[in-house]
Backbone as JSON, one array per atom type, in Angstrom:
{
  "sequence": "XXXXXXXXXXXXXXXXXXXXXXXXXXXXXXXXXXXXXXXXXXXXXXXXXXXXXXXXXXXXXXXXXXXXXXXXXXXXXXXXXXXXXXXXXXXXXXXXXXXXXXXXXXXXXXXXXXXXXXXXXXXXXXXXXXXXXXXXXXXXXXXXXXXXXXXXXXXXXXXXXXXXXXXXXXXXXXXXXXXXXXXXXXXXXXXXXXXXXXXXXXXXXXXXXXXXXXXXXXXXXXXXXXXXXXXXXXXXXXXXXXXXXXXXXXXXXXXXXXXXXXXXXXXXXXXXXXXXXXXXXXXXXXXXXXXXXXXXXXXXXXXXXXX",
  "N": [[93.56, 152.75, -6.94], [93.72, 149.28, -6.34], [92.75, 147.68, -3.25], [94.51, 146.36, -1.89], [97.02, 147.54, -2.58], [97.09, 150.25, -1.78], [98.44, 153.04, -0.4], [99.74, 154.03, 2.92], [98.5, 157.2, 3.97], [99.11, 160.95, 4.0], [100.13, 164.27, 4.82], [101.86, 166.72, 2.88], [104.67, 168.91, 2.91], [106.16, 171.78, 1.43], [108.63, 173.62, 0.3], [111.23, 176.06, -0.7], [112.63, 177.47, -3.93], [110.77, 177.2, -5.75], [108.48, 178.09, -4.72], [105.92, 180.55, -4.32], [104.58, 183.61, -2.97], [101.8, 186.18, -2.97], [99.84, 188.77, -2.78], [96.31, 189.29, -3.48], [92.99, 190.22, -4.52], [89.27, 190.03, -4.32], [85.67, 190.65, -5.5], [82.59, 190.47, -5.27], [78.91, 190.58, -5.94], [76.41, 190.94, -3.44], [74.24, 188.38, -3.0], [70.9, 188.67, -2.56], [70.95, 190.42, -0.37], [72.03, 189.71, 1.87], [74.89, 188.08, 3.47], [76.07, 185.0, 2.41], [77.22, 181.73, 2.89], [77.83, 180.68, 0.45], [78.45, 183.23, -0.9], [80.71, 184.0, 0.11], [82.26, 182.14, -0.79], [82.25, 182.59, -3.5], [83.82, 184.89, -3.4], [86.3, 184.42, -2.46], [86.88, 182.71, -4.78], [87.03, 184.51, -6.69], [88.97, 186.08, -5.73], [91.14, 184.22, -6.02], [91.54, 183.73, -8.59], [93.49, 184.68, -10.6], [95.72, 185.49, -13.26], [97.83, 182.96, -14.39], [100.74, 181.55, -14.8], [101.43, 178.66, -17.03], [102.76, 176.83, -15.81], [102.68, 177.21, -13.09], [100.8, 176.28, -9.91], [97.99, 176.92, -7.82], [98.24, 176.69, -4.32], [97.35, 177.62, -1.82], [94.9, 179.84, -0.82], [94.72, 182.35, 1.21], [92.26, 183.72, 3.38], [92.54, 187.16, 4.36], [91.19, 189.64, 5.08], [87.83, 190.73, 4.95], [85.48, 192.88, 3.18], [82.75, 194.8, 3.33], [80.72, 196.86, 1.59], [82.49, 198.97, 1.57], [83.3, 198.74, 4.57], [85.84, 197.4, 6.35], [88.22, 194.96, 7.45], [86.71, 192.8, 8.52], [86.16, 189.49, 9.6], [84.05, 187.48, 9.78], [82.23, 187.17, 7.55], [79.38, 186.17, 7.3], [76.06, 186.5, 7.41], [75.97, 189.16, 7.79], [74.67, 192.28, 6.34], [74.52, 193.86, 3.22], [75.41, 195.18, -0.1], [77.81, 194.96, -1.71], [80.83, 192.52, -1.47], [83.98, 192.28, -0.81], [87.04, 190.64, -0.74], [90.15, 190.28, 0.55], [93.11, 188.43, -0.03], [95.76, 186.1, 0.56], [97.73, 184.44, -1.43], [99.23, 181.59, -2.53], [101.65, 180.03, -4.55], [102.76, 177.15, -6.34], [105.59, 175.79, -8.21], [104.58, 173.56, -10.87], [105.61, 171.28, -11.78], [107.63, 171.06, -9.72], [105.71, 170.57, -7.82], [104.79, 167.8, -8.57], [106.83, 166.37, -9.0], [107.48, 166.29, -5.9], [105.35, 164.93, -4.85], [105.53, 162.55, -6.25], [108.05, 161.59, -5.38], [107.36, 161.14, -2.55], [105.43, 159.0, -3.19], [107.0, 156.98, -3.89], [108.2, 156.48, -1.42], [106.4, 155.13, -0.47], [104.07, 156.5, 0.24], [100.86, 157.96, 0.12], [100.02, 161.16, -1.07], [97.69, 163.35, 0.68], [97.05, 166.2, 0.93], [98.87, 168.99, 0.24], [100.73, 171.37, 1.61], [102.12, 174.75, 2.28], [105.36, 175.13, 3.49], [106.2, 176.96, 5.46], [103.9, 177.67, 6.33], [102.68, 175.08, 7.74], [104.66, 174.92, 9.62], [103.97, 177.49, 11.1], [101.71, 176.96, 11.98], [102.15, 175.22, 14.28], [104.1, 176.68, 16.13], [103.44, 179.05, 16.89], [101.6, 181.69, 18.9], [98.27, 182.58, 19.65], [98.65, 185.3, 20.2], [100.84, 186.28, 19.08], [100.21, 185.85, 16.44], [98.16, 187.97, 16.35], [99.44, 190.38, 17.2], [101.26, 190.53, 15.33], [104.2, 189.18, 13.61], [107.16, 187.26, 12.29], [107.75, 184.05, 10.87], [110.35, 182.1, 10.8], [111.28, 179.5, 9.37], [114.28, 177.55, 9.27], [115.14, 174.75, 7.32], [116.88, 171.86, 6.48], [117.27, 172.25, 3.65], [116.04, 174.12, 2.54], [114.81, 177.73, 3.38], [111.9, 178.79, 4.95], [109.92, 181.75, 5.22], [107.4, 183.45, 6.6], [105.26, 186.19, 7.11], [103.29, 187.39, 9.66], [100.03, 189.32, 10.32], [97.51, 190.65, 12.33], [96.18, 188.15, 12.46], [96.34, 187.23, 9.84], [98.18, 185.87, 7.16], [100.43, 187.6, 5.58], [102.64, 187.84, 3.81], [104.8, 185.87, 2.17], [107.87, 183.75, 1.58], [110.09, 181.67, 0.19], [113.61, 180.07, 0.35], [116.08, 178.64, -1.21], [118.02, 177.88, 0.57], [119.79, 176.42, 3.66], [120.36, 174.67, 6.4], [122.02, 172.82, 5.75], [124.06, 173.83, 3.84], [125.26, 175.29, 5.67], [126.46, 173.23, 6.89], [128.2, 172.07, 4.88], [129.82, 174.34, 4.44], [131.46, 174.28, 6.81], [132.43, 171.62, 6.5], [134.52, 172.29, 4.32], [135.77, 174.26, 5.6], [137.05, 173.11, 8.04], [138.05, 171.06, 6.75], [136.81, 168.56, 6.73], [134.84, 165.46, 6.7], [131.58, 165.64, 5.34], [129.44, 164.21, 6.83], [130.61, 164.26, 9.48], [130.92, 167.16, 9.96], [128.42, 167.93, 10.36], [127.6, 166.6, 12.58], [129.65, 168.11, 14.22], [128.46, 170.53, 14.1], [126.26, 170.61, 15.41], [127.19, 169.86, 17.86], [129.02, 171.65, 18.85], [128.75, 174.03, 17.42], [127.9, 177.62, 17.37], [126.24, 180.68, 16.85], [127.24, 183.08, 17.35], [130.38, 183.9, 17.73], [131.52, 185.28, 19.74], [130.81, 184.69, 22.13], [132.24, 182.19, 22.84], [134.66, 180.64, 24.45], [138.11, 181.66, 24.12], [140.04, 179.6, 24.37], [138.88, 177.1, 24.04], [138.5, 173.73, 22.58], [138.38, 171.44, 19.99], [137.64, 168.05, 18.66], [138.24, 167.17, 15.55], [137.4, 164.87, 12.76], [139.49, 163.72, 10.24], [139.98, 164.08, 6.75], [140.09, 160.98, 4.54], [140.93, 159.11, 5.91], [142.88, 160.2, 7.78], [144.74, 161.11, 10.73], [142.73, 162.49, 13.44], [142.32, 165.88, 14.03], [142.94, 168.58, 16.36], [140.96, 171.65, 16.8], [140.33, 174.82, 17.33], [137.45, 175.44, 18.65], [136.4, 178.19, 18.37], [137.22, 178.76, 16.06], [135.19, 177.19, 14.1], [132.76, 178.82, 15.04], [133.39, 181.09, 13.61], [133.0, 180.51, 11.19], [130.34, 179.69, 10.69], [129.07, 182.24, 11.78], [129.1, 184.35, 9.6], [127.69, 183.17, 7.65], [125.12, 182.92, 8.75], [124.62, 185.76, 9.43], [124.11, 186.73, 7.1], [121.88, 185.48, 6.18], [119.91, 186.52, 8.2], [120.0, 189.15, 7.13], [118.83, 188.88, 4.65], [116.26, 188.11, 5.65], [115.55, 190.4, 6.99], [115.33, 192.04, 4.52], [113.04, 190.89, 3.42], [111.11, 191.38, 5.21], [110.97, 194.42, 4.83], [109.96, 194.25, 2.32], [107.33, 193.19, 3.05], [106.52, 195.32, 4.18], [105.47, 196.04, 6.75], [107.05, 196.33, 8.81], [107.1, 198.13, 11.19], [104.96, 197.45, 12.32], [105.19, 194.7, 13.47], [104.93, 193.58, 16.16], [105.19, 191.41, 17.79], [107.81, 190.3, 17.16], [110.31, 188.03, 15.75], [110.09, 184.72, 15.49], [112.23, 181.91, 15.26], [112.5, 178.62, 13.81], [113.01, 175.35, 12.87], [115.54, 173.01, 12.23], [118.2, 174.3, 12.63], [117.67, 176.33, 14.4], [118.44, 175.31, 16.65], [120.83, 176.14, 17.29], [123.41, 177.55, 19.4], [123.13, 180.69, 20.73], [121.85, 181.86, 18.22], [119.3, 183.16, 18.51], [120.39, 185.49, 19.84], [122.28, 186.46, 17.81], [120.16, 187.13, 15.92], [118.56, 189.07, 17.11], [120.71, 191.38, 17.26], [120.84, 191.69, 14.56], [118.33, 192.45, 13.44], [117.41, 194.92, 14.44], [115.75, 196.22, 17.03], [113.73, 194.15, 16.93], [112.3, 191.58, 18.58], [113.24, 188.11, 19.37], [112.91, 184.9, 19.26], [113.03, 181.4, 20.01], [111.22, 178.91, 18.38], [109.46, 176.09, 19.31], [107.15, 173.19, 18.7], [103.94, 173.54, 20.39], [101.36, 172.48, 22.69], [100.63, 169.84, 22.29], [99.54, 166.32, 22.42], [100.08, 163.31, 23.72], [103.07, 161.54, 22.43], [104.47, 164.1, 23.03], [106.62, 165.2, 24.41], [108.85, 163.7, 22.8], [108.89, 165.3, 20.31], [108.96, 167.92, 21.07], [110.84, 170.15, 19.82], [112.66, 172.31, 17.61], [113.03, 171.38, 14.94], [111.22, 169.51, 14.48], [108.97, 171.19, 13.81], [107.56, 172.04, 11.49], [106.69, 169.51, 10.35], [105.02, 168.64, 12.62], [103.07, 170.75, 12.53], [101.89, 170.07, 10.17]],
  "CA": [[94.56, 151.4, -6.57], [93.33, 147.97, -5.3], [92.92, 147.7, -1.6], [96.13, 145.92, -1.29], [97.92, 148.48, -3.04], [96.94, 151.44, -1.25], [99.58, 153.4, 0.69], [99.59, 155.03, 4.25], [98.23, 158.56, 3.55], [99.44, 161.94, 4.9], [100.28, 165.66, 4.28], [103.09, 167.05, 2.28], [105.1, 170.31, 3.08], [106.89, 172.21, 0.27], [109.51, 174.85, 0.4], [112.23, 176.46, -1.68], [112.47, 178.81, -4.72], [109.53, 176.71, -6.59], [107.05, 178.63, -3.97], [105.88, 181.95, -4.59], [103.32, 184.44, -2.53], [101.43, 187.14, -3.52], [98.36, 189.37, -2.28], [95.2, 189.37, -4.03], [91.38, 190.56, -3.99], [88.14, 189.8, -5.45], [84.72, 191.38, -5.54], [81.09, 189.93, -5.94], [77.74, 191.2, -5.67], [75.74, 190.1, -2.27], [72.93, 187.94, -3.71], [69.6, 188.59, -1.49], [71.29, 191.67, 0.64], [72.65, 189.16, 3.21], [75.79, 187.52, 2.84], [75.79, 183.74, 2.73], [78.53, 181.13, 2.95], [77.91, 180.85, -1.06], [78.78, 184.37, -1.45], [82.02, 183.98, 0.64], [83.11, 181.0, -1.69], [82.43, 183.19, -4.46], [84.51, 185.89, -3.57], [87.37, 183.62, -2.38], [87.23, 182.02, -5.69], [87.47, 185.74, -7.5], [90.12, 186.66, -5.47], [92.13, 183.58, -6.39], [91.36, 183.78, -10.08], [94.46, 185.53, -11.21], [96.37, 184.79, -14.04], [99.32, 182.32, -13.49], [101.73, 180.84, -15.88], [100.65, 177.35, -17.22], [103.66, 176.12, -14.93], [102.21, 177.3, -11.7], [99.63, 175.87, -9.24], [97.63, 177.4, -6.55], [98.39, 175.61, -3.23], [96.46, 178.04, -0.88], [94.33, 181.07, -0.77], [94.1, 182.23, 2.47], [91.78, 185.26, 3.61], [93.29, 188.2, 5.22], [89.83, 190.45, 5.45], [86.48, 190.85, 4.1], [85.2, 194.16, 3.19], [81.27, 195.12, 3.02], [80.36, 198.23, 1.28], [83.68, 199.83, 1.99], [83.66, 198.21, 6.05], [86.98, 196.43, 6.17], [88.85, 194.47, 8.82], [85.76, 192.14, 8.77], [86.73, 188.27, 9.4], [83.11, 186.58, 9.5], [81.02, 188.12, 7.03], [78.3, 185.56, 6.84], [75.12, 187.06, 7.92], [75.64, 190.61, 7.6], [73.86, 192.67, 5.23], [75.31, 194.77, 2.46], [75.42, 195.05, -1.52], [79.26, 194.24, -2.31], [81.5, 191.99, -0.48], [85.37, 192.24, -1.17], [88.12, 189.83, -0.01], [91.89, 190.25, 0.42], [93.53, 187.03, 0.34], [97.25, 185.79, 0.34], [97.81, 183.32, -2.5], [100.73, 180.97, -2.43], [101.58, 178.89, -5.62], [104.04, 176.28, -6.43], [105.6, 175.41, -9.46], [103.65, 172.59, -11.01], [106.86, 170.26, -11.8], [108.17, 170.76, -8.26], [104.79, 169.76, -6.86], [104.46, 166.73, -9.23], [108.09, 165.53, -8.24], [107.47, 165.76, -4.68], [104.34, 163.73, -4.87], [105.99, 161.59, -7.0], [108.9, 161.03, -4.32], [105.99, 160.47, -1.44], [104.65, 157.78, -3.68], [108.0, 155.86, -4.07], [108.82, 156.06, -0.38], [105.2, 154.32, 0.06], [103.1, 157.29, 1.12], [99.87, 158.76, -0.8], [99.74, 162.61, -0.25], [95.91, 163.81, 0.51], [97.23, 167.27, 1.06], [99.98, 169.64, 0.27], [101.09, 172.72, 2.36], [103.67, 175.43, 2.42], [106.04, 174.56, 5.01], [106.36, 178.03, 6.65], [102.28, 177.92, 7.12], [102.77, 174.52, 8.64], [105.5, 175.51, 10.92], [103.45, 178.64, 11.98], [100.67, 176.3, 12.73], [102.57, 174.37, 15.51], [104.78, 177.18, 16.95], [102.55, 180.68, 16.95], [100.64, 182.0, 19.95], [97.16, 183.32, 19.06], [98.69, 186.6, 20.67], [101.59, 186.61, 18.05], [99.38, 186.05, 15.33], [97.3, 189.24, 16.32], [100.28, 191.36, 17.11], [102.32, 190.6, 13.97], [105.44, 188.37, 13.67], [107.42, 186.55, 11.41], [107.93, 182.8, 11.54], [111.41, 181.74, 9.78], [111.63, 177.97, 9.54], [115.38, 177.08, 8.58], [115.31, 173.84, 7.34], [117.79, 171.33, 5.99], [117.74, 172.74, 2.19], [115.38, 175.62, 2.76], [114.33, 178.61, 4.63], [110.69, 179.48, 4.74], [109.68, 182.91, 5.87], [106.12, 183.8, 6.8], [104.83, 187.19, 7.81], [101.72, 187.15, 10.14], [99.77, 190.25, 11.2], [96.08, 190.44, 12.43], [95.49, 187.08, 12.08], [96.35, 186.91, 8.92], [99.2, 185.81, 6.53], [100.7, 188.88, 4.57], [103.96, 187.74, 3.04], [105.58, 184.64, 2.22], [108.8, 183.65, 0.75], [111.05, 180.48, 0.48], [115.03, 180.01, -0.23], [116.91, 177.44, -1.45], [119.3, 177.84, 1.66], [119.37, 176.14, 4.89], [121.17, 174.2, 7.52], [122.75, 171.95, 4.98], [124.96, 174.82, 3.32], [126.41, 175.52, 6.8], [127.32, 171.99, 6.93], [129.22, 172.22, 3.67], [130.9, 175.43, 4.64], [132.21, 173.6, 7.96], [133.45, 170.83, 5.86], [135.28, 172.7, 3.39], [136.67, 175.11, 6.41], [137.85, 172.31, 8.8], [139.06, 169.9, 6.05], [136.32, 167.41, 7.61], [133.84, 164.88, 5.61], [130.37, 166.21, 5.55], [128.77, 163.81, 7.94], [131.12, 164.72, 10.63], [130.85, 168.63, 10.11], [126.78, 168.02, 10.68], [127.91, 166.34, 14.15], [130.42, 169.01, 15.02], [127.8, 171.92, 14.15], [125.13, 170.37, 16.4], [127.58, 169.83, 19.16], [129.81, 172.9, 19.11], [128.09, 175.21, 16.98], [127.43, 178.72, 17.97], [126.0, 181.55, 15.94], [128.17, 184.12, 17.8], [131.55, 183.63, 18.06], [131.84, 186.1, 21.09], [130.37, 183.69, 23.59], [132.69, 180.89, 22.98], [136.25, 180.88, 24.88], [139.23, 181.58, 22.86], [141.2, 178.57, 24.38], [138.05, 176.0, 24.11], [139.11, 172.95, 21.53], [137.29, 170.18, 19.74], [138.49, 166.98, 18.02], [137.67, 167.32, 14.07], [137.96, 163.92, 12.07], [140.18, 164.29, 8.94], [139.46, 163.38, 5.32], [141.08, 160.03, 4.08], [141.55, 158.02, 7.01], [143.97, 160.74, 8.46], [144.34, 161.18, 12.25], [141.78, 163.74, 13.83], [143.01, 167.15, 14.43], [142.42, 169.41, 17.37], [140.86, 172.72, 16.38], [139.84, 175.81, 18.07], [135.99, 175.92, 18.75], [136.43, 179.61, 17.73], [137.29, 178.96, 14.15], [133.85, 176.89, 13.65], [131.91, 179.59, 14.98], [133.65, 182.07, 12.8], [132.53, 179.92, 9.92], [128.99, 179.9, 10.99], [128.75, 183.75, 11.87], [129.18, 185.27, 8.76], [126.41, 182.72, 6.88], [123.87, 183.32, 9.55], [124.46, 187.09, 9.21], [123.58, 186.96, 5.55], [120.53, 185.09, 6.31], [119.36, 187.62, 8.83], [120.21, 189.97, 6.41], [117.51, 188.48, 3.6], [115.05, 188.3, 6.55], [115.14, 191.93, 7.02], [114.74, 192.6, 3.48], [111.8, 190.62, 3.31], [110.33, 192.14, 6.29], [110.92, 195.71, 4.23], [109.12, 193.98, 1.02], [105.93, 193.19, 3.19], [105.96, 196.66, 4.42], [104.86, 196.39, 7.96], [108.11, 196.27, 9.81], [106.72, 198.68, 12.41], [103.7, 196.66, 12.95], [105.4, 193.49, 14.03], [105.38, 193.93, 17.66], [105.82, 190.08, 18.4], [109.15, 190.16, 16.5], [110.76, 186.81, 14.82], [110.13, 183.33, 15.83], [113.05, 181.01, 14.51], [112.04, 177.39, 14.13], [113.78, 174.57, 12.07], [116.7, 172.21, 13.11], [119.14, 175.41, 12.62], [117.27, 177.31, 15.22], [118.91, 174.79, 17.92], [122.39, 176.63, 17.25], [123.61, 178.34, 20.25], [123.16, 181.94, 20.68], [121.01, 182.09, 17.18], [118.41, 184.22, 18.88], [121.06, 186.71, 20.3], [122.44, 187.24, 16.85], [119.04, 187.59, 15.23], [118.41, 190.49, 17.79], [121.64, 192.14, 16.61], [120.94, 192.03, 13.09], [117.22, 192.75, 13.31], [117.43, 195.84, 15.42], [114.51, 196.74, 17.41], [112.76, 193.2, 16.95], [112.87, 190.65, 19.53], [113.58, 187.0, 18.51], [112.75, 183.71, 20.3], [113.06, 179.89, 19.38], [109.97, 178.26, 18.45], [108.97, 174.69, 19.31], [105.78, 172.55, 18.68], [103.25, 173.48, 21.55], [99.97, 172.3, 22.39], [100.37, 168.53, 21.64], [99.33, 165.55, 23.48], [100.85, 162.02, 23.23], [104.52, 161.82, 22.56], [104.73, 165.64, 22.96], [108.22, 165.27, 24.68], [109.61, 163.6, 21.59], [108.74, 166.1, 19.16], [109.28, 169.43, 21.51], [112.16, 170.46, 19.32], [112.2, 173.26, 16.67], [113.49, 170.82, 13.89], [109.95, 168.81, 13.99], [107.87, 172.35, 13.54], [106.88, 171.7, 10.05], [105.91, 168.12, 10.41], [103.74, 168.66, 13.7], [102.24, 171.56, 11.85], [101.32, 169.3, 9.02]],
  "C": [[93.8, 150.55, -5.76], [93.57, 148.6, -4.3], [94.08, 147.39, -1.35], [97.37, 146.72, -1.67], [98.02, 149.86, -2.51], [97.79, 151.95, -0.18], [99.18, 154.16, 1.97], [99.38, 156.66, 3.44], [98.78, 159.47, 4.62], [99.6, 163.26, 4.26], [101.77, 165.96, 3.75], [103.44, 168.42, 2.35], [106.0, 170.5, 1.95], [107.79, 173.39, 0.69], [110.4, 175.06, -0.96], [111.89, 177.37, -2.87], [111.24, 178.58, -5.7], [108.16, 177.44, -5.85], [107.1, 180.03, -4.28], [104.5, 182.54, -4.22], [103.06, 185.49, -2.77], [100.13, 187.38, -3.09], [97.59, 189.57, -3.42], [93.72, 189.96, -3.66], [90.73, 190.35, -4.96], [87.03, 190.7, -4.77], [83.61, 190.82, -6.18], [80.12, 190.78, -5.38], [77.0, 190.46, -4.55], [74.63, 189.63, -2.9], [71.79, 187.84, -2.44], [69.82, 189.66, -0.33], [72.11, 191.13, 1.86], [73.68, 188.21, 2.71], [75.55, 185.9, 3.56], [77.27, 182.91, 2.63], [78.96, 180.95, 1.21], [78.66, 182.02, -1.56], [80.38, 184.29, -0.96], [82.89, 183.2, -0.18], [83.48, 181.64, -2.93], [83.34, 184.33, -4.74], [85.99, 185.58, -3.14], [87.74, 183.35, -3.75], [87.59, 183.45, -6.93], [88.49, 185.95, -7.14], [91.53, 185.81, -5.81], [92.31, 183.39, -7.74], [92.23, 184.78, -10.89], [95.09, 185.01, -12.17], [97.5, 184.26, -13.88], [99.86, 181.74, -14.64], [101.26, 179.38, -16.06], [101.69, 176.42, -16.46], [103.42, 176.16, -13.39], [100.79, 176.63, -11.06], [99.29, 176.65, -8.11], [97.52, 176.45, -5.43], [97.47, 176.11, -2.22], [96.29, 179.45, -1.11], [93.58, 181.66, 0.56], [93.66, 183.71, 3.01], [92.58, 185.94, 4.79], [92.06, 189.07, 5.94], [89.07, 190.55, 4.43], [86.01, 192.23, 4.25], [83.67, 194.26, 2.57], [80.98, 196.24, 2.63], [81.52, 199.12, 1.73], [83.85, 199.64, 3.73], [84.38, 197.45, 5.97], [86.91, 195.88, 7.56], [87.51, 193.5, 9.54], [86.17, 190.63, 8.47], [85.57, 187.28, 9.19], [81.97, 186.99, 8.96], [79.69, 187.63, 7.1], [77.4, 185.8, 7.62], [74.94, 188.61, 8.23], [75.13, 191.11, 6.36], [74.82, 193.79, 4.42], [74.83, 194.34, 1.11], [76.76, 194.41, -2.15], [80.28, 193.72, -1.32], [82.77, 192.01, -1.17], [86.13, 191.19, -0.41], [89.47, 189.94, -0.33], [92.24, 189.08, 0.71], [95.12, 186.89, 0.05], [97.25, 184.59, -0.36], [99.24, 182.74, -2.57], [100.6, 179.81, -3.58], [102.78, 178.14, -5.41], [104.42, 176.09, -8.15], [105.27, 174.08, -9.93], [104.9, 171.27, -11.06], [107.4, 169.78, -10.45], [107.12, 170.02, -7.56], [104.7, 168.36, -7.41], [105.65, 165.8, -8.61], [107.88, 165.42, -6.99], [106.59, 164.74, -4.43], [104.66, 162.63, -5.05], [107.11, 160.65, -5.93], [108.05, 160.12, -3.09], [105.69, 159.08, -2.03], [105.58, 156.68, -3.62], [108.68, 155.63, -2.78], [107.56, 155.53, 0.41], [104.05, 155.21, 0.75], [102.17, 157.8, -0.19], [99.61, 159.97, -0.05], [98.31, 162.62, -0.56], [96.31, 164.98, 0.71], [98.57, 167.91, 0.95], [99.95, 171.09, 0.8], [102.15, 173.35, 2.04], [103.99, 175.07, 3.51], [106.14, 175.67, 6.04], [104.9, 177.96, 7.15], [102.43, 176.58, 7.94], [103.65, 174.73, 9.9], [104.84, 176.45, 11.65], [102.21, 178.05, 12.82], [100.99, 175.96, 14.34], [103.61, 175.48, 16.41], [104.39, 178.85, 17.43], [101.94, 180.46, 18.04], [99.58, 182.55, 19.07], [97.63, 184.98, 19.19], [99.8, 187.22, 19.53], [101.15, 186.84, 16.75], [98.92, 187.52, 14.95], [98.22, 190.33, 16.39], [101.18, 191.5, 15.99], [103.75, 190.1, 14.18], [105.86, 187.65, 12.37], [108.16, 185.23, 11.72], [109.54, 182.63, 10.6], [111.76, 180.2, 9.99], [112.93, 177.56, 8.36], [115.39, 175.7, 8.63], [116.68, 172.95, 6.91], [118.33, 172.1, 4.65], [116.82, 173.68, 1.92], [115.19, 176.42, 3.91], [112.9, 179.09, 4.13], [110.38, 180.62, 5.53], [108.08, 183.08, 5.67], [105.7, 184.8, 7.8], [103.26, 187.42, 8.28], [101.45, 188.96, 10.72], [97.94, 190.3, 11.09], [95.68, 189.4, 12.29], [95.75, 186.44, 10.86], [97.88, 186.91, 7.95], [99.74, 186.86, 5.36], [101.72, 188.94, 3.72], [104.38, 186.41, 3.26], [106.57, 184.33, 1.12], [109.68, 182.45, 1.27], [112.08, 180.58, -0.28], [115.41, 178.68, -0.18], [118.49, 177.53, -0.63], [118.72, 177.39, 2.94], [120.52, 175.43, 5.67], [122.73, 173.22, 6.59], [124.09, 172.82, 4.53], [125.66, 175.32, 4.38], [127.05, 174.44, 7.1], [128.7, 172.02, 6.14], [130.23, 173.02, 3.94], [131.69, 174.88, 5.67], [132.97, 172.41, 7.2], [134.52, 171.04, 5.26], [136.22, 173.73, 4.61], [137.43, 174.21, 7.13], [138.44, 171.19, 8.07], [138.15, 168.53, 6.83], [135.16, 166.68, 6.62], [132.38, 165.6, 6.35], [129.62, 165.75, 6.77], [129.09, 164.21, 9.58], [131.03, 166.18, 10.79], [129.52, 168.69, 10.38], [127.13, 167.5, 12.33], [128.56, 167.5, 15.07], [129.34, 170.17, 15.22], [126.77, 171.62, 14.98], [125.74, 170.2, 17.66], [128.48, 170.89, 19.6], [129.29, 174.15, 18.33], [127.56, 176.35, 17.58], [127.18, 180.09, 16.97], [126.88, 183.02, 16.15], [129.52, 183.73, 18.45], [132.03, 184.39, 19.41], [131.6, 185.42, 22.25], [130.87, 182.5, 23.54], [134.36, 181.32, 23.35], [137.13, 180.77, 24.18], [139.91, 180.03, 23.04], [140.29, 177.05, 24.05], [138.47, 175.37, 22.64], [137.92, 171.94, 21.08], [138.12, 169.5, 18.77], [137.66, 166.96, 16.52], [138.38, 166.1, 13.22], [138.34, 164.55, 10.73], [139.41, 163.48, 7.65], [140.64, 162.04, 5.01], [141.7, 159.22, 4.77], [142.61, 158.87, 7.79], [143.59, 160.68, 9.95], [143.63, 162.59, 12.54], [142.76, 164.66, 14.08], [141.99, 167.6, 15.76], [142.41, 170.93, 17.06], [140.27, 173.49, 17.35], [138.12, 175.88, 17.79], [135.66, 177.26, 18.01], [136.32, 179.76, 16.31], [135.98, 178.32, 13.82], [133.06, 177.91, 13.79], [132.26, 180.91, 13.96], [133.45, 181.83, 11.25], [130.86, 180.11, 9.84], [128.5, 181.28, 11.2], [128.31, 184.48, 10.51], [127.77, 184.61, 7.48], [125.17, 183.23, 7.64], [123.56, 185.08, 9.68], [123.91, 187.38, 7.93], [121.97, 186.28, 5.57], [119.57, 185.89, 6.93], [118.91, 188.84, 8.07], [119.0, 190.07, 5.18], [116.35, 188.47, 4.45], [114.54, 189.44, 6.64], [114.64, 192.41, 6.08], [113.19, 192.13, 3.13], [110.73, 191.21, 4.0], [109.95, 193.47, 5.78], [109.64, 195.31, 3.21], [107.58, 193.86, 1.71], [105.56, 194.44, 3.6], [105.37, 196.97, 5.48], [105.84, 195.86, 9.2], [107.62, 196.85, 11.26], [105.34, 198.11, 13.28], [103.86, 195.33, 13.58], [105.9, 193.22, 15.3], [105.7, 192.45, 18.37], [107.24, 189.61, 17.9], [109.14, 188.95, 15.52], [110.53, 185.75, 15.88], [111.0, 182.55, 14.67], [112.63, 179.33, 14.94], [113.08, 176.58, 13.03], [114.92, 174.15, 12.98], [117.78, 173.47, 13.12], [119.04, 176.12, 13.71], [117.9, 176.6, 16.82], [120.51, 175.28, 17.86], [122.42, 177.63, 18.38], [123.72, 179.63, 19.75], [122.37, 182.45, 19.13], [119.98, 183.48, 17.28], [119.02, 185.32, 19.2], [121.54, 187.48, 18.9], [121.41, 187.93, 15.83], [119.09, 189.01, 15.68], [119.49, 191.33, 17.29], [121.42, 192.7, 15.46], [119.66, 192.6, 12.78], [116.81, 193.57, 14.49], [115.97, 196.12, 15.78], [113.49, 195.49, 17.61], [113.34, 192.23, 17.94], [112.75, 189.07, 18.77], [113.49, 185.87, 19.67], [112.54, 182.36, 19.39], [111.68, 179.32, 19.58], [109.82, 176.66, 18.48], [107.51, 174.23, 19.07], [105.04, 172.85, 20.11], [101.97, 172.73, 21.43], [99.48, 170.63, 22.04], [100.09, 167.5, 22.53], [100.43, 164.21, 22.86], [102.44, 162.06, 23.65], [105.35, 163.35, 22.36], [106.39, 165.75, 23.32], [109.05, 164.88, 23.6], [109.75, 164.38, 20.61], [108.66, 167.62, 19.57], [110.7, 169.88, 21.27], [111.78, 171.29, 18.14], [112.36, 172.24, 15.36], [111.9, 169.81, 13.57], [108.71, 169.84, 13.96], [106.88, 171.91, 12.56], [105.9, 170.46, 10.02], [104.96, 167.98, 11.46], [102.7, 169.55, 13.06], [101.41, 171.07, 10.93], [100.13, 168.17, 9.74]]
}
């Protein structure tokens, strides 16, 4: 574009059912007997060169480990001697149309996209510690419209999935259950919501705006929590299923890190520990920041800070 029409540039995070992650591997011969950076690039290209439908595009090919002549768990193979170099990687793909539409949306908002990243990967970058990546953990980024799940072990991403479900669905359930406008349901969720009804006093009440200009109603806070709890129990059930799919439940010593706006709900970590028996759960906020760190020290900003 001409200089005067160029937009501010930035990164774009994607999630939802359009995303798909899987593990792959590649093998190349080591030229000259010693691994060079070119050999690493060739083996990564071989690992990501898997047949894909024409409507899908690779976003990431993230190394898990390198193997030289049968010796595994190598992270930095450059300079090592051998004959055969293998790489195991985690590949994340996106539906091409979803990717194009997201970039077009950013363009219409006045932004030029330099890079696209999986939202769960971005959130992981801002909330995980080095120890959690090493010991194994699950990052669950519960956004407004999507929930991104990323499973880490030994500093590598081993499983990813994203669902078209998020805090907005809980808000809609509240709006229907309490018969209140959606915008008011969101405010009620943030102010009074709790993932566990058992931690709320039976007599505690709240004012609920009505639809159509009717007078506000006084409702039991316990009723709101009874709306939230089943939806979150279903979410943690899905998370448990994805951990089983990853096949490394017993290796995830660091447990689960919840982030995203919905992670601000009272007692959500406690509900997670009840549902994911034996796994510790904590709330993750962006760390290691300078500047306006206090402003974004909140789970809702995890993906944006990670980008």
